[in-house]
N, C-alpha and C positions, 0 to 999 in steps of 0.2 A: 596271446603270443606277442602282439604289438606292444604290450606294456613292458616287456623285457627290454633292457638296453640293446641297441642295434648290434653291438659287438657280440653280445651273448646270443642273439638270434642268429648271427652269422656263424658263430662257433657250433651251435647246435644243428642248424639246418644245412650248412654247407661243409664246413671243415670236418665234422664228425662223420657225415654221410660219405664224404669223399674217402676217408680212411677205410670205411667199411667196404664200399663198392670197388675201391682200387684193388682190394685183395682178390676180387673175382677174376682179375686178369690172369692170375696164376692157374686158375681152373680151366682156362680155355684150351681146347684140344689142338693146339697148333705146334708144329715142329719148332723147337728152339725157344718157345715162349717161357717155359718153366725155368730154363737156365738163365734167360734174360731177366726174368722177374726176380730171380734169386740174387743174381750178380749186381743188378742195378742199385739196390739199396746199399750194397757194399761200396760200390763206386761213388754213390751219392755221399756216403759217410766220409770217404777218403777226400772227396772234393771239399766238403765243409771243414774238416780238420786241416786239410792242406792249406786252404786260404788263411785260416787262423794262424798257421805257422809260416805264412808268407811264401809258400811254394808257388811256382808258376804252373800254368796248365800242362806244359810238357812234362814237368816233374811229376805232377799228380797222375797223369795217364800212365807214364812209365812205371811209377810206383805200383799202380793197380795191376798192370801187366805182370810185373815181377812177383807180386804177392799172390795173385789169383790165376794168372795165365802163363806161368813160367814155362811149362812144357807144351804150350800151344803155338802152332806155326804163326808167323807174322800175318799172313793173309787172313787167317781165322780170327786173329786179334782185331784186325780192322773190320772184319765182318761183324764182330760183336759190337763195335762202336756204331755201325749202321743199324744194328738191331736195337741198340739203346735209343737211337734217334726215333725209330719207328714206335717203340714202346712209349717214349715220353710224349710223342705227338698224340697218342691215344689217351694218355693220362690227362693231357690238357683238354681234349675233347670231353672227357668225363667230367672234369672240373667245370667246364663251361656249361654242360648240361645240368649239373647239380645247381650251379648258381642260377641258371634260367628257371629251373623248377622251383627254386626257393625264393624267387624274386618278390612275390607278393608277401611272403612271411617276413623276409629280411627288411624290405622297404615298406614303410607305413603308407599304404595306398590312400589313406584318408588324412594323412598328416600335412605338415607344412608344405606349401607350394602346390597342393592338389586343389581341384575345383571345389570339393566339399569344404575345404578349409577357407578358400577364397569367399565362397558364398556366406559361410558363417561369419567371417570377418566383416563382410559388407553389411550383414544384418546388425552385427554388434555396433558398428560405427554409423548406422543409419545411412548407408551409401548404396543401397540396392538399386535405386534409380540410376545413380551415376554408373554403376557397374553395367547395367543393361545398356545404357547409352554408349558406353565405351565399347562393349562387345558388338554393337551394331555396326562398327566400322573396323575394329582391330582384328587382325588375323595373323597367323603364322604360316610360313611356307618352308617346310623342310624339302630340300632339293637333293634327291639321290644321285650320286655321281659314280662313275665307273673307275675312279682312280685306283690303281692296283695296290691296295693294302690288305685285301682279304685273301688269305691263303687257303681257306677251306674251299674245296670244290663243292658243287651242288649236292652230290651224293652224301658228303659228310655233313653238310648243313641239315639235310633231311634226317640223318641219323641223330644229330644233336636234338632236333625237334622231337623226334619219337622217343629218344632216351629221356628227355625231360618229362614227357607225359608218363612214361613207365615209372620213373622215380617218384613222381607225384602220386601215382597209384600204388606204390610199393609192390609193383609186379616183378618179383625177383626173376621169374622164368623169362619174361620178356627182356629184362635188363641183360641177362646172360646172353640171350640171342642177339641183341643189338650190339653188345660188346664183341661177340663173335663176328658179326657182320662188319663191325668197325675194323677188326683185325685183318679182314680180307679186302678192305676197300682202299684203293690207292689215295694218297694224299697229294700227289703232284700230277701235273698234266704234262704229257709228252709234247703237246703242241700248244702254242699260244691261242687263247680264245679269240674269236672275232668280236668286233663291237656288238654284233647282234647277239652273240652268246652272252656277253656281259649284260646286255639289256634284258634278256630272258631270265637270267639269274636274279636280277634286281626286281623285275616285275613279280617274281614269286613273293617278295616281301610286301609289295603293294596288294597283291591278291589275298594273301593269307594273314597279313599282320595289320598293315595300315588301314585296310578296308574295315576291319573290325574295330580297331582302337579308335579311329577317327570318328566313326559313326557313334560309338559309345559316348564319346565326349560331347558330340553334337546333341545326341538324345538327352544326355544328362542336363545340359543347359536348357533345352527345350522344355523338359518336364519339370525342372526345379527352379527355373528363373524366368523364362519367357512363357509362362503358363497362359497368358492372355492373347497370344498370337504367335505367328511364325517368326523365326529369326531371319531377317533379310540380309544375311551375311554368311559366307561359307565357313568362317572361323578358321578352318584348316584348308589351305591350298597345298597340293602336292606338286613338286617339280621333278624333272627327270632330265638327265644329261646323256646317258648312254645312247649312242646313235645320232646325237645332235652335236656333241662336243667334238669339233674338228681341230681344236688347238693342238698342234704337234702330233696329231694322229692321222697319218695318211691313209689309214684303212677304213675311215668313215666315209662312205659314199652316199650319193643321193638315194640309191636303192636301199641302203641300210636305214637311212632316216625314215623313208616311207614305210619300210617293213616294221620298224619299231613303233611308229605311230599306229599302224594297223594292228599290231599286237596289243598295244595299250587299249585301243578301242574294243577289240574283240574280248579282251580279258575283263573289262568292266561290264560289258554287256553279258558276258558269261556269268559273272557274279550276280547281276540283276536277275538273270534267268533262273539261277539256283534259288534265289530268294522268293521269286514268284512261285516256283514249284512248292516251296515250303509253305508259303501263304495259302496256296490252294489246298494244302492238306488240312489247314485249320479253318479257313473261311470258306465254308461249304454251303452258304445260306442262299435262300431264294433271291435271285436278282444279281448275285455276284459271280456266278459261275461263268457266264458267257464273256463278260469283259475281261476277267482274269485269264480265261482260256485263250482269248484273242491276243492279249499282250504276251502270253507265254509263247504262242506260236510265232508271233512277229519278232520277238527277241531271238528265238531260235534261228529264224531266217536271217536276221541281221548278223548273226555270228558266222554263218556258213555261206552267205551270198556275197558277191563282190561289193566293194564299198559304195559304188555309185548306185547300187540297188538297195540301199538301206530300207529295211522293212518297217521301221518305226523311228520316230524322232523323239528327242528328249522331251519336248513339250507334250507330244501325244501320250507318252508314258506317264508323265506327271499328272496330266489331266484325267487320264483313265483311273489312276490310283486314287486321285482325290474324289472322283465320282463314286468309286466303290466305298471309300471311307465315309462319305456322306450317307450312303445307304446303310452301312453297318451301324453308324451312330443313330440314325433316325429309326431304323426298323429292327435292329438286332442287338440292342443293349450295349453297343460299343465292344462287343466280344472280339478279342484279338486285334483291336484297333491299333495297339502299339506296334504290331508287326507291319502294318501299312505305314504308320508314321516313320518307322525305321527306314523303310525302303524309299519313301518320299524324300526323307532327309539325305539319304545317300545319293539319290539322283541329283538333288540340289548341289551337293558338294562335288561330286565327281563327273557329272554330265556324261557325255559319251567320249570324253578324252582321258579320264582317270587321273592323269598327271600331265602338266604342261611340259612339252618337250622343248627345251631351249636349244637354239643354234648358237655355237660359239666358234669364233675364229680369231687368229692373231692379227694385230694391226699391220704387221709387215706383209702379210698375205694380201691384205686390202690394198696396200701401196703398190705392190706388184700388179695386182689385178687391174687397178685403175690405169696404170701405165699401159697395160695391154689393151684395155677397153678403148682408150684414146687412139691407139694405133689401129685397132680393129675397125672402129667406126669411121676413121678417116679413110682407110683402105676400101671401105664399102660405100663411100660417098655419103655417109651420114654426117652432117655438119652439126654435131652436138657440142663440139669443143672448138675453141678458137685455135688457129694454126700455131700460135705461140704459147699454147697452154703449158707445156713442160717448162718454159722459161719464166713463167709467172711466179710471183711471191705467194706466200701462204694465203693472205687475205684475198688476193685477186683470184686464186684458185677456188677458194671457198665461195666467192661471188658467182663463179661459173657453176660449181657443183650444186649449189642450193636451187638452181633453176633448171637442172638437167632432167628431162623426162623422155621416155621412149620405151621400146620393148625389144630388147636384144634377143636374138635367136641363139640360145646357149649352144646348140649343136653346131653352129657355124663358127664358133670361136675355136681357133686352133690351139691356143695355149691351154694346157691341161689344168693348171691351177685356177686360171680365170674362169674357164668353163665350169669347173666344179663349184666355184664360189657362187656364180650366178645360178647354177642349178639348185643350190641349197636354198636360195630365196624362192625360186619357183616351187620347191618342195614345200615351203611354208604355206604357199597359196593352196596347194593340193590338200595338205593336212587340214587347213581351216575349212575347206569345203566339205571334208568328210567328218572331222571330229569336232567342228565348231571352232570359233576364234580362240578359245582357251587351249585348244589342242597344240598350238605352236604360234606364239605371238611375241617372242623376245629374241632379239639378235644381240649377242654379247660380244664385245670387242676386247680381247685380251691385250695387255700391255698398251692400254690407251694412254697416250702422253699429251696429245694436242687436240685442238678443235678439228684439225684436218682429219685425224683418225676417225672422228665421229661423222664428219661430213662426207667422207668417201663411202662409208657404209650407207649413209642417208641417200647418196646419189645412186648407188648400185641398186638399192631397193626400188627407187623410182624408175630405174631402167628395166624393170620387169613388168611394166604396164600398170603398176599400182599407183593410182593418183593420190588417194588418201589412205596409205597403207595402215591397216590395223595391227601395227607392230611397234613394240617398244624397243628403242635403240639404247642399249645398256653399256656404258663404258666400264671397264675394269681397271682401276688404279691399284698398282701393286707395290712398286718400289718406294722407298722413302722420298726421293726427289719428286716422283710423280704425285705422291700424296700431298706434298707441300703446295703444288700448283693446281690441284684438282678443282678447287673453287673458282680459280681464274678461267680454267677451261670451260667449266659449266656456265659461268656468267657470260662468257663470250657467245655461247650457244643460245642462252636465254635471250640475248639481245639480237640474235640473228632472226630477221623477220620470217623467213620460211620455216626455220626450225621451231619458232614460237607458234606458228600456225599448226605445225604437226603436233606439238604438245597440247595445244588447245583442243584439237580433235581427239586426243588421248585423255581428256579430262584434266589437263594441267598437272599430270603426275609424271615424275621422272624417277626411274629406278637407276641406282648407281651401285655398282659392285666394288667391294674393297677386299684385297687379297691379304689375308693374314699369313698364309704359308710362305709366299715369296717375299712378303714384307719382313718376316722374321729372318728368313735366309739372307736377305739383303742388309737389314739394319740391326739385327739382334732383337732379343725378346722385349725389353722395355721400350726401346725406341719404336719398334713396329706397332705395338699396341697403343702407345701414346700418339704416334703419328696418325693412326687411324682414328683415334678419338678426336684429335684436333681437326682432322680433315672432315669428319662428320659434323663437327660444330660449324666450321666455315661453310660447308656445303648446305647445312640447314639454314644458316643465316642468309646466304645469297639466294637460296631457293625461296625463302619466305619473302625476301625483298621483291622478288619478281612474281609472287603469287603462285609459286609452284610447290606442290606437295611432293617432297622428296622421299623415296622409299629406299632404304639401305639393304643391300644384299651382301652378306658376309661370306667370303670364300674361306671356309674353315676346314681344317683337317681334324684328326682324332686327338693328338696329344696337345698339351699346352703350347709347345713350340710351333704348332701350326694353327693356333686359335682355338684349340679344343679345351678340354678340362671342364670347369664349371661354367658352361655357357649361360645357363639360366640366371646365375648370380651376376654374370657380366651384364646382361641386359637389364637387370633390376637396378643397376648402379649408374645409369647414364645421365640422370638429371634432366632439366628442362631445356637445355641448350642443344639437344639432339632430337631430331624428329623420330617419333616412335610409333607411328600408326601401324606399322607391320614389323614383324621379325622374320627375316628371310636368311637362310643359311644353308650351306652345302653340308650334306651328311654322306660320309664316304667310307668305303672299306669296312674295317672292323667296327667302326662306330655304328654302322647300320646294324650289324649282327649283335653287338654288345648292348647298345642303348635302345634299339628298336627291333630286336630280333624275335620277340615274342609279344603277343597282345598285351600282357601285363607290363613289360618293360616299355613298350611303345606308348601305351596309355600314360604311364607314369611320367615319361620324359616329355611327351607332348604337353601334358598338363603343367609340368614345370616350366616349359617355355611360355605357355599361355600366361601362367601366373606371374612370371617375371615382367612381362609387358603390362599386365594389369596392376602389379605392384607399383611400377614406375608411373603409370598413368592415373591411378586412383588413390593409392594409399600413401605414396611417398610425398613428402613436402615438395612443392614445385619451386625448386631452387637450383642454383648451379651445383654441379657435382664437386667443384673445387672452389673454396674461398681463394681470394687473390694470392695470399701468402703461400698457401699450400700448392697452388698452381705453379708458382715459381719454383717450389721444391721439386715438384714432379718434373718440370721442364729441365731443371739442372740434373736430376737423376738420369733422365733419358739421354741428355747430351753426353754425360760422363760414360754412361753405359754404351752409347753408340760409338764413341771414340775407342773405348776398350775393345769392343767387338770388331770394329773396323781394323784396328791394329792387329788383332788376332787373325782376321781374314788375310791381311797383308803379309803375315809371317811367311818367310820363304818355304817353310815346310808344310804349310796348311794343306795344299792340294795333294802333294805327294804322300802326306800322312794318310789322308782319306783314301787315296788310290791304292796304297800298298799295305796299309795296316788295318783297314776296315773291310767290310763286305760290299762296298759300293758297287764294284764291277759285277758282283754276282746277282744283283737284282735283275739284270737283264736276262739271266738264265733261268729264272723261276717260272716263266710262262704263266704268270698270274693275271696279266692284263694285256690288252691289245695294243696299247700305246707304247712307243719306244721309251726307254728309261731316261733318255736325255734328248734335248733339242740338238739339232745340227747333226752332221754326218762325220765330222772329224774324229779321228782316233785319239787325238790329243785332248786331255781333260781340260775343259774351260769352265770356270765358275759360273758364268752367265748361262751356259747350256745345261747346267745341273738342274734337274727337277727337284722340287721341295721334298717329295716323298722318299726317294732313295737317299737324299741328303740327310734328312732327319732320321730316317730309318737306319742308316749306317751308324750314326752316333748312338742310336738306341741299341743296336747289336753289340757295340763295344761296351755298352752299359756306362756310357759317359754322358749322354743326353745334353750335350753342349748347347744346342739351340734354345733349350728351356731355361737356362740360368746364366749363360756366360755374359759377364758385364754387370749383372745385378749386384753381386757381392762387392765389386770394386766401386760401383756407384754409391752404395750405402756407406761403405768404409770411407769414401771421400768426405762425406759429411761428418762421420765419426772422428776422423783425424783433424778436422777443422773445428771441432768442438760444437758441431751443429746437429748432433744425433737427435736432439729433441725435436728438430724440425721434421725429420723423417718419422719419428714417433707420432707426432701430431698428425701427419699425413696418413699414417697407418690407422690411427684411432678414429679419424674423421671421414675417411674416404673408403666407401665400399668398393669402388673401382680399383683402388690401389691394393686393398686387402685381397680382392679376388685375384689380381695379377700375382701377388706373392704366394697365395695358397696354391695356385696352379703351378708356380715355379717349384714349390715344395714337393709337389707330386713328381716333377721331373727329377729332383734330387733324390727322392725316396726310391725311384726306379734305377738309380745309378749304383754301380758296384765296382769301384776302382781297383779292388783287390784282384779282379779278373785280369786286368791288363797292367798290373804293377810291374811286371817284368820289363815292360817297355821303357821304364825310367833308366834302365841300364843299357838301352840300345844306343850305340854310338851315334847314329844319325838322328833318331827321334826322341831320345831320352829327355832332352831339354824341353821339347814341345809337349811331351806327355806331362811333365812336371808343371808346365804353365797351366794346362787344363786342370790338373789335380789341385793346384794351389787355389784356382778360382772356385772350384767346387767347395773346398774346405772353407774358404773365405765367405762364400755365399751362405753356406750352412750355418756358420758361426753368427753372422750378423742377422740372419732371419730368426734364429732361435733367440737372440738377444732382443730383437724387435718385438717378437710375438710373446715372449715370456714362456715359450714352450721348453720342455726338457727334451722332447723328441719331435722330429718332423711329422706333420699331419696329426698332431696330438689330439685335436678336436674332431678328428675323423677316424676313430679307432677301427671301425668296420672296414672302411676303405683301405686303411693301411694294412689291416690283416689280410684282405683279399690280395693286395699287391705282394705282400710278403709270402703268402702261400704259393702264388703263381711263380714268383721268383725262385722259391725253394724247389719247385717241381722242375724248372728248366735249368737249374745250376749245372747239372751234369752235361746238358746240351750245350750250354755256353762254353763249358770247359772243352768239350770235343771240338767245337767250332774254332776256338783259339789254338788248340793243339794242331788242327789241320792247317790253319793259316800260317802257323810257324813252320810247319813242314814244307808248305808251298814256298815260303820265302827262302828257305834253305835250298830247295831243289832249283829254284829259279837262278840261283847264283852259280849253279853247276852246269857248265855247257854240255856235259855228258849225262845229264840226269835222265832217269827212266821216265819217259813221257806218259806211260800208262799209270805209273805211280802218281805222277803229277795230276793227271786227269781224275784219278780216284780221290785224291784229297780235295780237289776242286768240287767234285760231286758231293763230298762230305760237308763242305762249307755251305753249298747251295741247299742241300737237304736240311741242314740245321737251321736255316733261315725260317722255315715254315713254323716249327714249334715255338721258336722264340717270339716271332711276331704275333702268333695267335695267342700265346700266353699273356702278352702285354696288353692286348685288346685295343690300345690306342697309341701304339708306338710310332706310327707313321702317318 
């Protein structure tokens, strides 16, 4: 099967199966489904032909009504559109399930970028020893976040999982039952989930997917590479944000954090308990029964007893398993020893914490909290701060903050924000006492701009009684201006004697987070990626000068516009000027379910991440990612792109276009995440308050995908007009980093469909603005095809392009309905006597259509 071209495997295993199983929907015994299933293909055909003839969505819907619903009441017509939405939602689920079921066949699990391929490459190049040395310290950390880009509720995710299994087994009867179940299962939530609900949903992936895939990878390396001893490195660390990420989420409380940490601990122990029960079914030999029975009982007790009465420790569990292993090897011919090795490896990887729960808060909250702490301590006679502290300059304040120690009583602090901030640090102490240090040992500061932002967090941690806190303080640099000065901020901290002592106690390692999502929103696609690249270079240089090992943690979203796309290729392209001892990145929303949703896809994508680091560390020539001349070209491209994007943002119609012509305001109504859809409480739309997810997602719903390409075409055309296109060509030919950026941008272009909104060019208010976007789209497409020599976008990824095209085809009617409803809303809002119930109905139609569109794109936000 794997010898067939990937496109052929996709067509046979996914596209053909979808066509067959999609027909089963018509056989389901539900009221109205037959009519819906018969009429939807007709509507789909009218949509396709309509856009070819340059009709707008309103004309297309009205033409359909006139042709097939002439004698049907208006209310029933709109009810049919809602049924179309429901039907298409379930078609998308079916397509997802089939793609998941076919993942192993479509993707070569032993091909390029997999561990088997890496091992064979190392043997061929006589680099096995170097590979083992590298893997003794290199690791990856995918960090699951609760950002609201996943529209499937838990019940639907379960159906997808079961449906994939049934499709793999060709169990037609079960497939029909699951499709029936799908038809009766709601796709939307009437109430917003709590942060704890989000955590429980994502822990499902840890328990059922990452647990299996991560251990498979570790076992493979142990059995095929480290045959002469244990791997003294976890290789894969898991991170977790739900319940700990407070940035802009007022619903995350100390109780939430503690409950999530407890759930993580109980879940991993429950998995160990299951494994021990399975081991006891196979290892039934003399001398093994009593120790295995003992740890089974103690694990059970650890699950159901209070945390402070933990029945067994990580060390006791490992030691007992090793004792049993020695007995099996010495006296029982090593029978089933691989099962013991598997569990021992899992305990090494996951401990009793499963995934490290990060605490994150915005720097502005820390500024407020520190002001309140100064007032509070002064009012309580604690002379921790000088009387004139608030009048001091930044350096003088840092001098004070670096030496502040004490133990605040959080309950005695009146200010709510300050009390919760201090409580979150006390929660870290509690979690470490129960789950181990790895349970919660990172405090992340969003919108970190200065040394002061770091030192305020540093001081607050020392004000909870921690003298040498086992905590990494992690700055998050996000905007283009912040990225430019990040190395200066960190050098100032490295020179600070007290912070230097803290780093020494932490092994002279500093984790620094960089935000792709807000960087792109702020500076555009090329400048954001280039600014982060340069920031990493400067941070690497200054860290090396001070003897600090810097670890980069990338805040990435799903689509290219938020740092997604081909992440493995990105990490393989960084060169020797950027520290690469670890790869850490956020994995959120749909990216979790699409890239890590099944053991096969999870294993494949984890191996791709591992191999990208290995490629850069072992097989790539140790040189700069850019020769000097090509670096100048990249710099100029980024600058031109940045100005183009900045001018676009400054356009007087920019915000009003998003607010009135897109689905931006409807994200808050979807009830998919616990966090508010924007920062601040003002009713007025402010760009700085916009979160990256609804910002990027709204462009995606319009099928314009602006953040993934705007400014790229103008920047390249700038060189073309000046007769220097050959410089861009040389950059593309010689830089994997630049090629990766452009290939990801091509994905954004491929997912665009301007015919959907072409009617806007005639709009009196926004026509010029729409044309501005469309011109940049056409410009970018033209120069990228010229640069790559392709005839079509994503030409070298035919299977990926085919998947996108199939998904876009499925949701074309949905997009049409959404635009039709938006147009109706715009007209009704102009009428002071408009029917409010009708307005609410169309708003509901827009909100419901968000679900299928987002899910079909899989990485659109």
